[in-house]
C-alpha positions in Angstrom: 62.4 8.1 -1.8 60.4 6.2 0.7 59.6 7.3 4.4 62.7 5.4 5.8 65.2 7.4 3.5 63.5 10.9 4.0 62.9 10.1 7.8 59.3 11.4 7.4 56.4 9.4 8.8 53.1 9.2 6.8 50.5 11.3 8.4 47.8 8.7 10.0 44.8 10.7 8.3 46.4 10.1 4.9 46.7 6.4 5.6 43.1 6.5 6.9 41.9 8.1 3.7 44.0 5.6 1.7 42.4 2.7 3.5 38.9 4.2 3.1 39.3 4.9 -0.7 40.5 1.2 -1.1 37.4 0.0 0.9 35.0 2.1 -1.2 36.7 0.8 -4.5 36.2 -2.8 -3.2 32.4 -2.0 -2.5 32.0 -0.7 -6.0 33.8 -3.8 -7.4 31.3 -5.8 -5.5 28.4 -3.8 -6.5 29.1 -4.0 -10.2 28.2 -7.6 -10.3 25.3 -7.3 -8.4 23.9 -4.6 -10.7 24.9 -6.6 -13.8 22.7 -9.5 -12.6 19.9 -7.3 -11.8 20.0 -5.5 -15.0 20.3 -9.0 -17.0 17.6 -10.5 -15.2 15.2 -7.6 -15.6 15.8 -7.4 -19.4 15.6 -11.0 -20.1 12.5 -11.9 -18.1 10.2 -10.9 -21.1 12.2 -12.5 -23.5 12.4 -16.0 -24.6 14.7 -18.9 -23.3 16.6 -18.7 -26.6 17.4 -15.0 -26.0 18.9 -15.8 -22.7 21.1 -18.6 -24.1 22.5 -16.2 -26.8 22.9 -13.6 -24.0 24.8 -16.2 -21.9 26.9 -17.4 -24.9 28.0 -13.7 -25.8 28.9 -12.7 -22.3 30.8 -16.0 -21.9 32.7 -15.3 -25.1 33.5 -11.7 -23.9 34.6 -13.0 -20.4 37.0 -15.6 -22.1 38.5 -13.0 -24.4 39.4 -10.5 -21.3 40.6 -13.5 -19.1 42.8 -14.6 -22.0 43.9 -11.2 -22.7 45.0 -10.9 -19.0 46.7 -14.2 -19.1 48.7 -13.5 -22.1 49.9 -10.0 -20.5 51.0 -11.8 -17.4 53.1 -14.3 -19.4 54.6 -11.7 -21.5 55.6 -9.6 -18.6 59.2 -10.2 -18.2 61.5 -9.8 -15.2 63.0 -6.6 -16.8 59.6 -5.1 -17.1 59.0 -5.7 -13.5 62.3 -4.3 -12.4 61.7 -1.3 -14.6 58.0 -1.0 -12.9 59.6 -1.2 -9.6 62.3 1.4 -10.3 59.6 3.7 -11.6 58.0 3.8 -8.1 55.4 2.1 -6.1 52.7 4.5 -7.4 53.2 3.1 -10.9 52.9 -0.4 -9.5 49.5 0.6 -7.6 48.1 1.7 -10.9 48.9 -1.4 -12.7 47.5 -3.3 -9.9 44.4 -1.1 -10.0 44.0 -1.9 -13.7 44.4 -5.4 -12.9 41.6 -5.2 -10.4 39.3 -3.6 -12.6 40.0 -6.1 -15.3 39.1 -8.8 -12.7 35.9 -6.7 -11.8 35.1 -6.9 -15.6 35.7 -10.7 -15.8 33.4 -11.1 -12.5 30.7 -8.9 -14.1 30.6 -10.8 -17.2 30.5 -14.2 -15.3 27.6 -12.7 -13.4 25.8 -11.9 -16.5 26.4 -15.6 -17.8 25.0 -16.9 -14.5 22.0 -14.6 -14.6 21.3 -15.3 -18.4 21.3 -18.9 -17.6 19.2 -18.8 -14.6 16.6 -16.8 -16.4 16.7 -18.9 -19.5 15.9 -22.2 -17.3 13.1 -20.5 -15.5 11.5 -19.0 -18.5 11.9 -22.4 -20.4 10.2 -24.1 -17.5 7.3 -21.9 -17.1 6.5 -21.8 -20.8 6.5 -25.4 -21.4 4.7 -28.4 -20.0 1.0 -29.5 -19.8 0.0 -26.3 -17.6 1.2 -23.9 -20.1 -0.3 -25.8 -22.9 -3.6 -25.8 -21.2 -3.4 -22.4 -20.3 -2.9 -21.3 -23.8 -6.1 -22.9 -24.6 -7.9 -21.6 -21.7 -9.0 -25.0 -20.7 -11.1 -26.0 -17.7 -9.2 -28.1 -15.2 -9.1 -29.6 -11.7 -5.7 -29.1 -10.0 -3.9 -30.1 -6.9 -2.1 -27.1 -5.6 0.7 -26.6 -2.9 0.0 -23.0 -1.6 3.3 -21.3 -1.5 2.4 -17.7 0.1 -0.3 -16.0 2.1 -3.8 -15.2 0.5 -4.1 -11.7 -0.5 -7.4 -10.2 -0.1 -8.6 -7.4 -2.2 -12.0 -5.6 -0.7 -14.5 -5.3 -3.4 -18.1 -5.9 -4.5 -20.2 -7.6 -7.3 -23.3 -5.8 -8.2 -25.0 -4.6 -5.0 -23.3 -6.8 -2.4 -19.7 -7.1 -1.0 -17.6 -9.6 -2.4 -13.9 -9.8 -1.4 -11.6 -11.2 -4.2 -8.7 -13.3 -3.1 -5.4 -14.0 -4.8 -3.5 -17.2 -3.9 -0.1 -18.2 -5.2 0.7 -21.8 -5.5 2.4 -24.6 -7.3 0.5 -27.2 -9.4 1.5 -30.7 -8.5 -1.3 -32.7 -10.2 -3.3 -31.7 -13.2 -6.4 -33.4 -14.6 -8.0 -31.9 -17.9 -11.4 -32.2 -19.1 -10.9 -35.6 -20.7 -9.7 -37.2 -17.3 -6.1 -37.3 -18.4 -3.7 -36.7 -15.1 -0.3 -35.1 -15.1 2.2 -34.7 -12.3 4.1 -31.6 -12.8 5.6 -28.7 -11.0 4.5 -25.3 -12.1 3.8 -22.0 -10.4 0.3 -20.3 -10.7 -1.6 -17.5 -9.4 -5.3 -18.4 -8.4 -8.2 -15.8 -8.5 -11.2 -16.6 -6.3 -14.0 -15.5 -4.1 -16.1 -17.0 -1.6 -15.4 -19.0 1.6 -12.5 -21.0 2.3 -9.8 -19.0 0.4 -8.8 -16.2 2.8 -7.8 -18.9 5.7 -5.7 -20.9 3.6 -1.9 -21.3 5.0 1.3 -21.6 3.0 2.6 -25.4 2.5 -1.4 -26.6 2.4 -2.3 -28.7 -0.5 -5.8 -28.0 -2.0 -7.9 -29.3 -4.8 -9.7 -26.9 -7.0 -11.5 -26.5 -10.2 -11.3 -23.8 -12.5 -10.5 -22.4 -15.8 -6.7 -21.8 -16.6 -5.3 -18.8 -18.5 -2.1 -17.2 -19.8 0.0 -15.4 -17.3 1.1 -11.8 -17.6 4.4 -11.8 -19.5 7.5 -11.1 -17.6 6.6 -12.9 -14.7 7.9 -16.4 -13.8 4.4 -17.9 -13.6 3.2 -20.7 -15.8 -0.7 -19.6 -15.8 -3.5 -18.0 -13.9 -6.6 -20.1 -12.5 -10.0 -18.6 -12.3 -11.3 -20.9 -9.5 -14.9 -22.0 -10.0 -15.1 -24.0 -6.6 -14.1 -23.5 -3.2 -10.9 -25.3 -2.2 -10.9 -28.8 -0.8 -7.9 -29.2 1.6 -6.1 -32.3 1.2 -3.3 -31.9 3.7 -2.7 -29.5 6.6 0.1 -26.9 6.7 3.8 -27.8 7.9 4.9 -27.6 11.4 6.6 -24.2 11.1 3.5 -22.8 9.2 1.2 -24.2 11.9 3.5 -22.7 14.9 3.4 -19.4 13.1 -0.4 -19.6 12.6 -0.9 -20.2 16.3 1.7 -17.3 17.4 0.0 -14.8 15.0 -3.4 -15.8 16.4 -2.3 -15.3 19.8 -1.1 -11.9 18.9 -4.4 -11.0 17.3 -6.3 -12.2 20.4 -4.0 -10.3 22.9 -4.4 -7.0 20.7 -8.2 -7.3 21.3 -7.8 -5.0 24.4 -6.9 -2.2 22.1 -9.1 0.1 20.2 -10.0 -1.0 16.8 -7.3 1.0 14.8 -4.5 0.0 16.9 -5.8 -3.7 17.1 -5.4 -3.9 13.3 -2.1 -1.9 13.0 -0.1 -3.8 15.6 0.0 -7.3 14.2 0.6 -5.7 10.8 3.6 -3.7 12.4 5.0 -6.7 14.1 4.5 -9.6 11.6 2.9 -8.2 8.5 -0.6 -9.7 9.5 -3.1 -7.3 7.8 -6.0 -9.2 8.5 -7.6 -6.9 10.9 -6.1 -3.6 9.3 -8.3 -0.7 8.8 -8.7 0.5 5.3 -8.3 4.3 6.3 -5.3 3.5 8.4 -3.7 1.6 5.3 -4.5 4.8 3.3 -3.0 7.2 5.7 0.2 5.3 6.1 0.6 5.1 2.2 0.0 8.7 1.9 2.3 9.6 4.8 5.0 7.3 3.3 4.8 4.9 6.2 3.3 1.9 4.5 6.7 0.2 4.6 6.0 -0.3 8.4 3.5 -3.2 7.7 5.8 -5.0 5.3 7.9 -7.5 7.1 11.5 -6.5 6.1 15.2 -6.0 7.4 13.9 -3.2 9.4 11.7 -5.6 11.7 14.6 -8.0 11.8 17.1 -5.2 12.8 14.8 -4.2 15.7 14.8 -7.8 16.9 18.3 -8.3 16.3 19.1 -4.9 18.3 17.1 -6.2 21.2 18.8 -9.6 21.3 22.3 -8.1 20.8 21.8 -5.7 23.8 20.6 -8.6 25.9 23.9 -10.5 24.8 26.1 -7.4 25.8 24.2 -7.3 29.1 25.1 -10.9 29.5 28.7 -10.3 28.7 28.8 -12.4 25.5 31.5 -11.9 22.9 30.9 -10.2 19.5 30.9 -13.5 17.6 28.4 -14.8 20.4 26.1 -11.8 20.1 26.1 -12.2 16.2 24.9 -15.7 16.8 22.5 -14.8 19.2 21.0 -12.2 16.8 20.7 -14.8 13.9 18.7 -17.2 16.5 16.4 -14.4 17.3 15.8 -13.4 13.6 15.1 -17.1 13.0 12.5 -17.0 15.7 11.0 -14.0 14.4 10.9 -15.4 10.8 8.8 -18.4 12.4 6.4 -15.9 14.0 6.2 -13.7 10.7 5.4 -17.0 8.9 8.2 -18.3 6.4 6.9 -16.6 3.3 9.1 -15.6 0.5 9.5 -12.0 1.4 10.2 -12.8 5.3 13.0 -15.3 4.3 14.5 -12.8 1.9 14.6 -10.2 4.9 16.2 -13.0 7.0 18.9 -13.4 4.4 19.7 -9.7 4.2 19.7 -9.6 8.0 21.7 -12.8 8.5 24.4 -11.5 6.2 24.5 -8.2 8.1 24.9 -10.4 11.4 27.7 -12.1 10.0 29.5 -8.9 9.2 29.1 -7.7 12.7 30.3 -10.9 14.1 33.4 -11.1 12.0 34.3 -7.2 12.9 33.4 -5.9 9.6 30.3 -4.2 10.3 31.2 -1.1 8.2 31.2 -3.1 5.0 27.3 -2.8 4.7 27.4 -2.1 1.1 29.5 -5.1 0.1 27.1 -7.3 2.2 24.1 -5.7 0.4 25.7 -6.3 -2.9 26.4 -9.9 -2.1 22.7 -10.5 -0.9 21.1 -8.8 -3.9 23.3 -11.1 -6.2 22.5 -14.4 -4.5 18.8 -13.6 -4.1 18.3 -12.6 -7.8 20.2 -15.5 -9.0 18.1 -17.7 -6.9 14.7 -16.1 -7.7 15.2 -14.0 -11.0 11.7 -12.7 -10.6 12.5 -10.5 -7.9 14.4 -8.3 -10.4 11.1 -6.8 -11.6 9.4 -6.7 -8.0 9.2 -3.0 -7.0 8.9 -4.1 -3.2 12.4 -5.6 -3.4 13.8 -2.8 -5.3 12.6 -0.3 -2.7 13.9 -2.4 0.1 17.4 -2.5 -1.9 17.3 1.2 -2.6 16.5 2.4 0.9 19.1 0.1 2.4 21.7 1.5 -0.2 20.6 4.9 0.7 21.0 4.6 4.4 24.5 2.9 3.8 25.9 5.3 1.1 24.3 8.7 1.8 23.2 8.6 5.5 26.8 8.5 6.8 28.0 11.6 4.9 24.7 13.6 5.6 25.0 12.6 9.3 28.7 13.9 9.6 28.1 17.0 8.0 24.9 17.8 10.3 26.8 16.5 13.3 28.9 19.7 13.1 25.9 21.8 14.0 23.7 19.6 15.9 24.0 16.6 18.2 25.2 13.5 16.6 22.2 11.5 17.7 19.7 14.0 16.3 21.8 14.2 13.0 21.7 10.4 12.5 17.8 10.4 13.3 17.4 13.1 10.4 20.0 11.5 8.0 18.6 8.1 8.0 14.9 8.7 6.8 16.1 11.5 4.4 18.9 9.0 3.0 16.3 6.4 2.4 13.5 8.8 0.9 16.1 10.2 -1.3 17.1 6.9 -2.6 13.5 5.4 -3.3 12.0 8.7 -4.7 13.0 7.6 -8.3 11.5 4.3 -7.9 8.1 5.9 -6.5 8.0 8.2 -9.6 8.2 5.3 -11.8 5.6 3.5 -9.7 3.0 6.2 -9.3 4.0 9.5 -10.6 3.9 11.1 -7.4 6.3 12.6 -4.8 5.8 12.3 -1.0 6.8 15.6 0.7 5.4 14.5 4.0 7.3 11.2 4.1 10.5 12.3 5.9 8.9 14.5 8.7 6.5 11.5 9.1 9.3 8.9 9.3 11.1 11.0 11.7 8.1 11.5 14.1 6.9 8.0 13.8 10.2 6.0 13.8 10.8 6.3 17.7 7.7 4.5 18.3 8.5 1.4 15.9 11.2 -0.5 18.0 9.1 -0.4 21.1 6.0 -1.6 19.4 7.9 -4.3 17.3 9.8 -5.8 20.6 6.6 -5.8 22.8 4.4 -7.1 20.1 6.6 -10.1 19.3 7.1 -10.6 22.9 3.4 -10.8 23.2 3.2 -13.4 20.2 5.7 -15.6 21.9 3.9 -15.4 25.5 0.3 -15.6 24.3 0.2 -19.4 23.9 1.4 -19.6 27.7 -0.4 -16.6 29.2 -3.1 -14.4 27.6 -3.0 -12.1 30.8 0.7 -11.6 30.4 0.4 -11.0 26.6 -2.5 -8.4 27.2 -0.1 -6.6 29.5 2.7 -6.6 26.9 0.3 -5.3 24.3 -1.1 -2.4 26.1 2.3 -0.4 26.1 2.6 -1.3 22.5 -0.7 -0.1 21.9 0.5 3.5 22.7 3.2 3.4 20.5 1.0 2.0 17.7 -1.5 4.8 18.4 1.3 7.6 18.1 2.1 6.1 14.4 -1.5 6.2 13.6 -1.8 9.8 14.8 1.3 10.9 12.8 0.2 9.0 9.7 -3.4 10.6 10.0 -2.2 14.0 10.2 0.5 14.0 7.8 -1.9 12.3 5.2 -4.4 15.3 6.0 -1.7 18.0 5.5 -2.1 20.0 2.1 0.3 18.5 -0.8 0.8 15.4 1.3 1.3 13.9 -2.2 2.4 15.9 -5.3 1.6 14.6 -8.8 4.6 14.3 -10.9 5.1 13.1 -14.4 5.5 9.1 -14.3 7.9 7.2 -16.3 11.1 7.9 -18.0 9.8 11.7 -18.5 9.3 12.0 -14.7 12.6 10.5 -14.0 14.5 12.8 -16.2 12.7 15.7 -14.7 13.5 14.6 -11.2 17.2 14.1 -12.1 17.2 17.8 -13.5 15.5 19.0 -10.5 17.7 17.2 -8.0 21.0 18.6 -10.1 19.6 22.0 -10.0 19.2 21.7 -6.1 22.5 20.5 -5.7 24.0 23.5 -7.8 21.9 26.1 -5.7 22.7 24.6 -2.4 26.4 24.5 -3.0 26.6 28.1 -2.2 25.8 29.5 1.5 24.1 32.7 0.5 21.6 30.7 -1.9 21.0 28.2 0.9 19.7 31.1 3.0 17.4 32.2 0.2 16.2 28.6 -0.4 15.5 28.2 3.4 13.7 31.3 3.5 11.5 30.4 0.5 10.9 26.9 1.7 9.7 28.5 5.2 7.3 30.9 3.4 5.9 28.0 1.4 5.3 25.9 4.5 3.7 28.6 6.3 1.4 29.3 3.4 0.5 25.6 2.9 -0.1 24.9 6.9 -1.3 28.1 8.3 -2.6 30.6 5.7 -4.3 28.1 3.2 -6.4 26.5 5.9 -7.3 29.9 7.3 -8.6 31.1 3.8 -9.7 27.8 2.4 -12.8 27.8 0.6 -14.1 24.5 1.7 -16.3 23.7 3.3 -18.3 27.1 2.6 -19.3 28.8 5.7 -22.7 28.0 7.0 -23.0 24.8 4.9 -26.3 23.0 5.5 -25.9 19.8 3.2 -23.2 18.2 1.3 -23.4 15.6 -1.1 -19.9 13.9 -0.8 -17.9 12.7 -3.8 -17.6 9.0 -2.8 -17.6 7.7 -6.4 -20.4 5.5 -7.7 -22.6 5.7 -4.4 -24.4 8.0 -2.2 -23.3 9.7 1.0 -25.1 13.0 2.2 -24.0 15.1 5.3 -26.5 17.4 7.0 -25.3 19.9 9.4 -26.8 19.3 13.0 -24.6 21.7 15.2 -21.2 22.3 16.0 -19.0 19.4 14.7 -22.4 17.4 14.6 -24.0 16.0 11.5 -26.7 13.5 10.3 -25.2 11.3 7.8 -27.4 9.7 5.1 -25.8 6.6 3.6 -21.9 5.9 3.5 -20.9 5.3 -0.2 -19.0 2.2 -1.1 -15.5 3.2 0.5 -14.9 4.0 4.1 -11.9 6.0 3.3 -13.8 8.3 1.0 -16.8 9.0 3.4 -14.1 9.6 6.4 -12.3 12.0 4.1 -15.5 13.9 3.5 -16.5 14.0 7.2 -12.9 15.1 8.3 -13.2 17.8 5.8 -16.3 19.1 7.1 -15.2 18.6 10.8 -17.7 16.3 11.8 -16.8 14.7 14.9 -20.4 13.3 16.0 -23.3 11.8 14.2 -26.2 11.6 16.1 -28.2 9.8 13.5 -26.9 7.6 10.7 -29.5 6.9 8.0 -29.0 4.0 5.6 -31.6 4.2 2.7 -31.3 0.5 1.7 -28.7 -2.2 2.0 -27.1 -2.1 -1.3 -23.2 -1.9 -1.0 -22.8 1.6 -2.8 -24.9 2.8 0.0 -23.5 0.9 3.0 -20.2 -0.2 2.1 -18.4 2.8 3.8 -20.1 2.2 7.2 -16.7 1.7 9.0 -15.5 5.3 7.6 -18.3 6.9 9.5 -17.5 5.3 12.8 -13.9 6.0 12.5 -13.2 8.3 15.4 -16.8 9.4 15.8 -19.7 8.5 18.3 -22.9 7.5 16.4 -25.9 7.7 18.3 -28.4 5.5 16.2 -28.8 4.1 13.0 -32.1 4.2 10.9 -32.5 1.4 8.2 -35.0 0.5 5.5 -37.9 -2.0 6.2 -36.6 -4.0 3.2 -34.1 -6.7 4.1 -32.7 -7.4 0.5 -30.2 -8.3 -0.4 -30.1 -10.4 2.7 -26.4 -10.9 2.7 -25.8 -7.0 3.1 -28.9 -6.4 5.4 -27.6 -9.2 7.7 -23.9 -7.9 7.7 -25.0 -4.4 8.3 -27.1 -5.6 11.4 -24.3 -7.7 12.8 -22.0 -4.8 12.4 -24.3 -2.6 14.2 -24.7 -5.1 17.2 -21.1 -5.5 17.5 -20.6 -1.8 17.9 -23.9 -1.7 20.4 -25.5 1.0 18.2 -29.4 1.2 18.4 -31.0 0.1 15.0 -34.4 1.5 14.2 -36.7 0.8 11.2 -37.9 3.7 9.1 -41.7 4.3 8.9 -43.4 7.4 7.3 -43.8 10.2 9.7 -40.9 9.7 11.7 -39.1 13.3 12.4 -36.1 14.6 14.0 -35.1 18.2 14.7 -31.2 18.6 15.0 -29.5 21.8 14.9 -30.7 24.0 12.0 -32.5 20.8 10.1 -35.8 19.2 10.5 -36.0 15.9 9.1 -39.1 13.8 8.0 -39.4 10.1 6.7 -41.8 10.1 3.6 -41.2 6.6 2.7 -41.3 3.7 2.0 -45.1 3.4 2.8 -46.3 0.5 4.9 -47.6 -1.5 2.0 -45.8 -4.1 -0.2 -43.0 -2.8 -2.1 -43.1 -3.3 -5.8 -40.2 -4.7 -7.8 -39.2 -3.3 -11.0 -37.5 -5.1 -14.0 -33.6 -4.5 -12.9 -31.4 -6.4 -10.6 -31.8 -5.0 -7.1 -35.1 -3.0 -8.0 -37.1 -4.2 -4.8 -34.3 -3.0 -2.5 -34.2 0.3 -4.5 -37.9 0.7 -4.2 -37.6 0.2 -0.3 -35.1 3.2 -0.1 -36.0 5.6 2.9 -37.0 8.9 1.2 -36.7 12.0 3.4 -37.6 15.7 3.5 -35.1 18.0 5.0 -36.2 21.5 6.0 -34.3 24.5 6.9 -35.4 28.2 7.6 -34.5 29.1 4.0 -35.8 26.1 2.2 -36.1 22.4 1.9 -34.6 19.3 0.0 -36.0 15.9 -1.2 -33.6 13.2 -0.7 -34.9 10.1 -2.6 -32.3 7.3 -2.1 -32.6 5.0 -5.2 -36.4 4.8 -5.6 -37.4 3.9 -9.1 -40.4 4.5 -11.1 -42.8 2.1 -9.2 -42.0 3.8 -5.8 -41.9 7.2 -7.3 -45.5 6.7 -8.5 -46.5 5.4 -5.0 -45.0 8.7 -3.5 -46.8 10.8 -6.1 -50.1 9.4 -5.1 -49.3 10.0 -1.3 -48.1 13.7 -2.2 -44.7 15.1 -2.3 -43.9 18.4 -0.4 -42.2 21.3 -2.4 -38.5 21.5 -2.1 -36.0 23.7 -3.6 -33.4 21.0 -4.0 -33.9 17.5 -5.4 -31.3 14.5 -4.9 -32.0 12.6 -8.1 -32.7 9.0 -7.4 -30.5 6.1 -8.4 -27.5 8.3 -9.4 -29.7 9.6 -12.4 -30.6 6.5 -14.0 -33.2 6.1 -16.8 -35.9 4.9 -14.6 -37.3 8.2 -13.6 -40.9 9.3 -13.8 -41.0 12.9 -15.2 -43.9 13.7 -13.1 -42.0 12.9 -9.8 -38.8 15.0 -10.9 -41.4 18.1 -11.5 -43.4 17.4 -8.6 -41.3 19.2 -5.7 -40.8 22.3 -7.9 -36.9 22.2 -7.4 -34.6 24.7 -8.9 -31.4 22.4 -8.6 -30.7 18.8 -8.8 -27.9 16.8 -6.9 -26.7 13.7 -8.7 -24.1 11.5 -6.8 -22.3 9.4 -9.4 -19.0 7.9 -10.2 -16.7 9.0 -13.0 -16.7 6.6 -16.1 -19.0 4.0 -14.2 -20.3 0.9 -15.8 -23.8 1.8 -15.4 -24.0 4.7 -17.9 -25.3 7.0 -15.0 -26.4 9.9 -15.2 -28.5 8.6 -18.1 -28.8 11.3 -20.9 -32.5 10.9 -21.1 -32.8 12.1 -17.2 -30.5 14.8 -17.8 -32.5 16.1 -20.8 -35.7 15.8 -18.5 -34.2 17.8 -15.7 -33.1 20.7 -18.1 -36.2 20.6 -19.8 -37.9 21.1 -16.3 -35.6 24.1 -15.8 -33.6 22.4 -13.1 -29.9 23.0 -13.1 -27.9 19.8 -12.6 -24.8 19.5 -10.2 -23.0 16.3 -10.4 -20.1 14.8 -8.0 -18.3 13.1 -10.9 -17.5 16.4 -12.5 -17.5 18.8 -9.7 -16.6 16.9 -6.7 -18.3 17.6 -3.3 -21.5 19.5 -3.4 -22.5 22.0 -0.7 -26.0 23.4 -0.1 -25.9 26.8 1.7 -28.5 29.5 2.5 -28.9 33.3 1.8 -31.8 34.7 3.6 -34.7 32.7 2.2 -33.0 30.8 -0.7 -30.8 27.8 -1.1 -27.7 27.7 -3.2 -25.6 24.7 -4.4 -21.8 25.4 -4.3 -19.7 22.9 -5.9 -15.9 22.0 -4.7 -14.5 22.3 -8.1 -15.5 24.1 -11.3 -16.1 21.2 -13.5 -18.9 21.1 -16.2 -22.3 20.1 -14.8 
């Protein structure tokens, strides 16, 4: 009997639960086609176009069979059967309708598989055929005219002894000319690898002509070929009007941010519009380690902040719901122009616009359905997104916020304020959703990501809104833009502080097996946690254990930490293939000798040692593996003066270092024999190079090596000979001059084979430090050098196997303490 016959009124909560359940089922039915499109595209991208065609035909056949079956079933269903179902009750009718609904879903899923297979097949066939693909297979030299499609990506690096950044540029070949002079008009996506001037400043939509050699693209990418550029690009046409406008606005934001400190100056444009051109490498690493790197990728989060601010203004102005949604879309379009209309920005714009439409129609709760529709449309439009981790991370994070966050928020809201519950639930849900992908990508877990996002999150909206406003205002008034940037700088500074502190915590990143095995272990761990946390008593035990582990990691471990050893005098930092020595010069003060190739590694070493001031920085010679990490020494530290070698080769690095020091307004002194300093417990004397002409050896860069600053460091308990990269010619000159005794010798040139045995024996050392990178391309340290050192009775310590090496004293003796217990 129905409610009219019984006189009972359905309970409102029951009706609400039925409505919620129906909405969830609808969301799942929309999610299924999106997942089908994603899985199909991901599977077929590495297959031939023929395989895609066969898949489409099979899916179309299955779809036709299911559709025909339902059609026949509806025809055979007689009026008598319908009456019988009606008499049996509404519940049976609902179940029948549910079956039909899932049948329709199956037809929709198969239809989407057909569409995805067709889209992938067409794109795979397009990139695998044509003149570009043919010449790439032969690795032929060509001249091409290319339309740039995305911002150049700069990869810091070096070639030999000098800095040489590499640039990756995506584009579409429009005109191709082979070695015989034959010209082809085509449309083929390529990736160009280049270095040198003119590449990093290119803008999307520019057309350039370049010569180079084609090569096959990576399988599974919708790219026809790669081009190893041999010439600088010749610009044929300027950028489009939107790109030109975006470049001007971004330049205005960078200029306005010039009033901020260097770290904040680099992060603000990255946070607001994804402009990483001024980004400090150490800040990048800290953000990545702390799980905050997503802040510098223009995504739906940036658009949500801008849209939220615009909607708030619309609410103040009294606009209706639909008007506020339209205003939000306009605001996001303006933001997309400032952020530069690249593929990633346009994808974020599509997702944000779908959400805004849902808001304008009053269906803002149907976020999962909007997300599913967006994923489906984007992958059908660009099947290559199916294998991009960045796209997957964005979708998974959004899905976690839509599916998990509301439930977790509501449960926590029973015990804590609603706003606090939501602030905790959102980053937790996003991190939980993306963790499986992080395991597949990097084989690591990020325990600090959730608390770091909780702390940094409140600073993101004001920094984004103020930075966007500064970019818009900058072309009109530099002064107004700088006033907007200053408060944004405080917000960005807070994010940098959170990232730095989180990255420095013990176990900030925890190693975890990668690939399918790691994913399986993660599922097992998650199920175990779910089973344990279901019981209230066990939850208390877990909380107590977690609190104990946290206290041990954050309080006990730093107190009893064995590094650095107490009373350290000298540390050879593990900076890879390079040199970086640190000599204690008082409380939180140190002399630094060379910086290694990587700013992040030398900064990490100085952080671990607690160095806050560097009264003297010595650069033994201007090779990249000794001066490339210069920014890391200056990061958050005051440097009193810099001592450099009298040699000026290689001139490129020498000029770069001098210009850098002038920009920092730090005195630059040229080393000469006899110069001395006494700072803290150490007395330092320059032994070389001599005032005479520097001899060149047979190898590349030998003249710069032989011009290295050689130092003698003395303490109350002993001394050390610090040799830079001097080779046999300079070693012979030092032998004729006379070498003081030393208990420790820093072996020259990373232990290369060009060592004079008499030079190694002259100081009478008992221990040798070799700063060298693991599995380096130079064969350092040379087996011959190791044999000679051991024959002299000198014990060898190496940074590639033992990490940082510390020198400590015990009465009148010096000892070497390695950070790890690897073999020497």
